[in-house]
C-alpha positions, 0 to 999 in steps of 0.5 A: 476544548477550544479549537486550535485553528491549526490544520494538518499539512497536506498537498494535492496529488499529481496527475501527470508530470510529477516532480523529482522524488514523487511517491506512487501510492496505490489504493485498490477497491472492490466495493465496501465504500464506507471503509474506502471513503475513510481511507481515501479522504484520510490520504487526501487530507493528511498526505504532506509529501509530493505523491501520485495516487492511483486507485485500482478498481477490481470489478466493483458494482455500478454504484461504486463505479459511479463514485469512482468516476466522480473522484476522477472528475474532481480530483487529480487521481488516476483510476485503473480497472483490473477486470479479473478475479481478485489478485492483490499482487496483480492490482498493486503491480498494475498501478505501480508499473503505471506510476513508475513509468514516470521517471520522477516517481522514486518510491512506492506505497501499497495500501488496502482500502481498510486503513486510515492514515495519520497526518504527516505519514508520507513524509515520515515514510520517505524520511525512513526510506532515505535513511534505510534505502535497503528496507521495506518500511511499514508503520506501527499499527493497532494489530502490533503484538508488542508495545510501541517503542521509539525508533525503527524495529526489524520485523519478519514480514511487511504489514500486508495493508501498508508498505513503502519501498524505493523503486529500486527495491521493487524492481530488484525483487521483481514486484509482487507475485500475481498468483496470490490473491490475498494481501497477507500471502502477497506481502509475505512472499514479497518480503521473502524475495526481498530478503533473498535480494539483500533487503530487509523489513522495518517497522517505523514506530514513529508512523501510525496507521489504523487498520480495520481488520474486519473490513478486509477486501476479500473474505473468500475462503477459496482464495485464502486456501489457494494462497496457503496451498501455493505458499506450501508448494513454494516451501517444498520447492525450496526444501527440495 
């Protein structure tokens, strides 16, 4: 096959003074650099819409911190530290609150460090959010139970590894619950509270994101069990 010479469109992130309508993108990390590098470089190479990128480091090892320092020196990327036990909701909140302090950041996207995005993914996300401002938007992905169809489809919960929303939705839903540890329960709870506030969840089948399920940030069984127990107690409170 002959090379086409056509490169995907991309834009560099803003470190400060973002323009009107910027997207705040959150990428957490706790070691596992091989997968993180795939996620990070796919974002840099394939993001075609104005954005800020904030990495949240959750007590990584020294070699990872060195790598993040080189990223901070060579790219317009913010690196924040979360120095407590892994809590996905707290890590996402930390970065989103930092970026939403800029009035021109109108959208948020939360990721996990085990994804690879495709070209033009972010402009498509923003297009859908503008068309459906009352929605949390997730992409089609390799774990989807049904075949890919054209258009936006309603879903029960947003994808726990990639979700986009308007700033107003995040604020009305009161952000992510920081008591949960793992991304699945965090996003499930966020979706429930968003629906109670009058919002909905959509899957945009025009966007594809690959998720390496085996590389999930934390495999800590105790964290997962604690999240399940917390979710069950919430259900019992509602039933009562």
